[in-house]
Every structure is written in C-alpha cells, then in structure tokens.
N, C-alpha and C positions, 0 to 999 in steps of 0.2 A: 790286831791292826786297827780295828774299830775304836778300841780304847785309846790308842796313841793319837788317832785323828781327833777324837773328842777333846783330849787334853791339849792338843795343839790349837784347836779353835778357841778353847777357853783362855789359853795364854794370850792369843792374839786379841781377844776381846778386852782382857785386863790391860794390855799394853795400849790399845787404842783409847780406853777410858782414861788412863793416866796421861797420855799424850794430849788429850782434849783438855784436861784440867790444867796442864802447864801452859797452854796457849790462851787461857782466859786472861782478861785485863788484871794486872797485879793490883792488889790493894794493900794498904798499910794500916793495921790496927782497926779494921772495920770501916775505914774511911772510903771516900769515893775513889774510882780507879785513878792511879797516879798519872796515867797517860792523858787524862782530860786537862791537865794543868802544866804550864811551862814555868820552871823556876827562873825568876828574873834576877833576884839578888838574895844575899844571905848575910846576916850579921849577928853579933852577940851582945847582949846587954852587960852592964857591970855586975849584975847579979846572976850571970851565967845562964840566961835564957837565950835560946837560939830562935831568931826571928827570920822567917823565910817569906819573901814576897813572890806571889805567883800571878799569872794571868792565863787565860785560855788561848792566847796567841803568843807567838814567839817575839813579836814586836808590838810597840805601842805607837798609835797614830793619833794625830790631832782629833779631838772630839771626845766622845763618851768612852770610858775605859773602866770596865769592871775589874777590880783588884782583890786578891785574896791573900791573907796573911796566916801562916801556921806558926804557932808558938810552941816550943818544946823545951823540955829540960835536957841536960847533957846525956841522959839515959835514952832520950828519943821519945819520951812520953809527952803526948799532947797536953798543953795547959788550956783548960776549958773555961777558966773563971778569971781570966786576965781582963783588965780594963784597957781598951785600945782607942786611939784617936789618930786620924790622918791630918796632916797639914802640908799640902803641896805648895811649893814656891818656885816662881820663875824669876831668876836673877838676870836682868838685862844690862847690868853694869851701872847705869845711871838711875835705875829704879828697880824695885822688887814688887811682885804681886802674887796673890794666890789665884784660886779658881773655884768654880762650883764643885761641891763634893757631897758624898753621903758617908757618914761615919760608919766604920766596920762593926758588924753585928755577928756573933758567933753562930755558926750553923752546925748543929749537932750531927748532921749526916756527913758532912765533909770534914768535920773537925777543923774547920778554918773560920777565920773572921772575914766576912765578905763586905766590901765597901765599893765606892765608886768615885772616880775623879774625872772632871771634864778638863782635858788639856786644851787650852784655847789657842795655843800657837805651837809651832814646831821648834825643835832645839837649835835650829840654825839661827834663831833670833836671841838666844840666851841659854842659860842652864837651868833645867828643871831638876828639882830634888823633891823627895817625899819623905817627910818626917813621920815616923811611926812611933807614937808614944805608947809604951807598954808599961803599965803600972807605975807611971811617973818617970820612966827612963826612955830617952829618945834615941832611936837609931835612925840615921839618915841615909837614904838610898838615892844615888843619881839615877835619873830616868831619862833615856834617850827617846824623845818623842819625834817620830817621823812625820813629814808633811803628808797630807792626804793625797790620794791618787789624782792625777791631772783630770780635770773635768768634774770633780766632786767637791762639795762643801758641806761638812757635817756639823759645823758650829759657826755661829755668827753673833757679833755684838751690835746692838742697835740702840740709838738714843730715842726715847719716847717723847711725845708731846708734853709730858710732864717733867721733862729734863732729866729723867732717870735713865740709866743705861741697863739694858736687858740682854741676857745671853740666852739664845735659842739653840738647842742642841738635839740632833737626831739620836735616838736611843738605839744602841746596838744590843744584840746581834740582829742583823736583818738578812734575809735570803729572798731577794725580790724575784717575782715571776710575772709573766704576762697574765693580767686578770686582777682580781681583788687581792689586796695585801693589807695586813694589819700595819699600821704606822703609829709610832710613839715618839713624842718629842718632850723635852724638858724646858722649862722657863725658870731662870734665875735673875735676880736683880743685883746689881753691883752696889752694895751698901758702902763699901770702902775697898781699898786695895787688897784687904785680906778677908773680906766678908761678902758672901754671895748667897743670901737666903733664897729658898724656893718661893715661887709665886703661884698660887692656886686659883686666883680670882678672875682670870681672864676668860672671856668668851672669844673663841678662835674661829676664823673662817679660813679654809684651805682651798687653794686653787691650783691644781697640778697643770703644768704646761710643758709640752715637748718643744724644747728650744729650737732644734734644728728643723723641725717639720711645721712649726707654727700652729699647733692645735692643742687642745686640752683633752679631757676625758670625762665621761659621764658617771653618775651614781656614786660619787665620793661622799664620805661621811667625815665632816670636819672633826678634829680632835676635841674632846671634852675632858675636863679635869677629873683626875682619879686620885688626887692627893699627892703630897710631897713634891710638887712641881711637875708631875707627869700628866701628860695629855694624850689620850688614845683615840684613834679613829680608823678609817679605812680609805685606802687609795687605790684607784683602778688604773693600772698601766695597760693601755691598749696595744702596746708593742714595746720591744726593747729599744734602748737608745738613751739619750740625755734628757732626763726629766728634771724640771724645777718645781719644788713645792713652795708656792707663795703663801705666806701667812699674814693675816690681818689680826692684830691683838687688840681687843676691846675690853673696856671696864665701865660698867654702869652706863652703857650706851655710847660712850666716847671712844674714838679710835686713839689708841696709845702708840701702837707701832704699826705702820702700814707697809713697810718694805722688807720685812723679814723673809728670808728664804733658805731653802736647803737644796743643794744640787745632787742628783742621783745619776749614776751611770751604770747600766747593766745590760 
C-alpha cells in the first residue's frame, strides 16, 4: 500500500512539472516570447524571403512607434545578416511626405530587426505605407495609424525662429504615476518632405502644467541630450489628470522654439 502511494505521488509530481512547462511563454528558435509581439503584416520578397512586421501593441497610434521585422526563409529559419531599411510615406493625394525614423538594427536576442517610426498624423488624413527594403528588395506594408486619445498630444510640429520646422515627439512606452517619472522626448528637423534628421544640440527647458487645475509641479529635471535626437529628464506629477509638458528649445543661448508642448492624460 505504501509503495502504491509513493508511486502515485511521484506520478503527480511529474504531471505537475510537465503542466508547468507547457504554460510557459512559447519561444521560437531561442527568440523572445512570441506573445510579446503582435504580427501586423506579412509579405514575401521575389527571392522567397518571408518578411513579417511586428509591434508590441495591436494597433499603431499617432506618435512614436517601435517596429520589429522578422526575416525568414521558407523553411522558417531566421535570416540574421540581411540589410534592412525603413521608408514610411503618407499619401495625402495632393502631396506625399515621410516622417522621422530610426533604421532597423538586428537584435540577436529577439532575432528581429528593431527600428522606429514617428507617425505624425492619423490615417484619416491620408494613407500611410511602410516600405521595408530587404537586401535591395522592397515590400510595402499599409499601416493604419489611429488618432491619439482625446486630451492627449504625443507629437507636434513647430516652426522655429530660424525658419526651420522641428518635430517634437514623446517617446513610448510610458507608464505614468503620481510622483517622479522618467520622461523622454525626441527632436527632429524637417530637412525635406522625405528627410527628418535627429537634432542633438538643443538645450531644453521643461515646464509641466496641469491645465484643468491651473498649477505646475516642483523638482522637475529638464530633458538633456543623450544622442540620436533623444532627450531625457524627470517630471513630477503631483496628481492624476491632464498635464501639459511645455518645452523651450534653445541653441547657443537663442530661443529657437518656445511653444512646443506634449499633452498627457492619466
């Protein structure tokens, strides 16, 4: 009787162990968990490479969007040495333009090429597409860009005193809380309809204000340049609600942009 009980307990332990293994996040070929990413689009090149476009959200909204591309052969093996390039385009009928971006770079942990696009307007104003150049072959993905939530503004275009146009973007992801929060923005200059280089030489002053209550907050740290157009600082939210982050962009002591702002709601 004792032997039967011991065998039963051992079998239960093995079953529980197997069950636990099956509920772990699935992985593919040593890559990051599949559930972390949402497959947005999929296409095939003329040379039979499968190109898959992923994001960490099910939808794309106006503003900063981190995008991931997986390149595979027909056997399902990841291609790790491809040359990739992004080119987003908004077709408004009477005009076409691109937007700020970061070209994709291969990440050996995820087996994906990781890049970024700032979608400056929603798809109700035209049609967004993303060209992905893979080893000289282009696949074109339509991208449906949703408008941002009412009461929020995550990207804005501003004309400076130097007559140049600058794009200021809030960097995602963000998980706001009452108290001190890390805040990151990007600054790009519109060089042409298709070129938006990053700008690193600004000194930035940040002034958070709660619009509905008519007050600011203490102990904020204005964002400073960390390279590639990124500026990082700290913002203190003293309560939940509608916050506006006002930015003053200066260069060599001269104010270039004085009315830039981002609207937060949490």
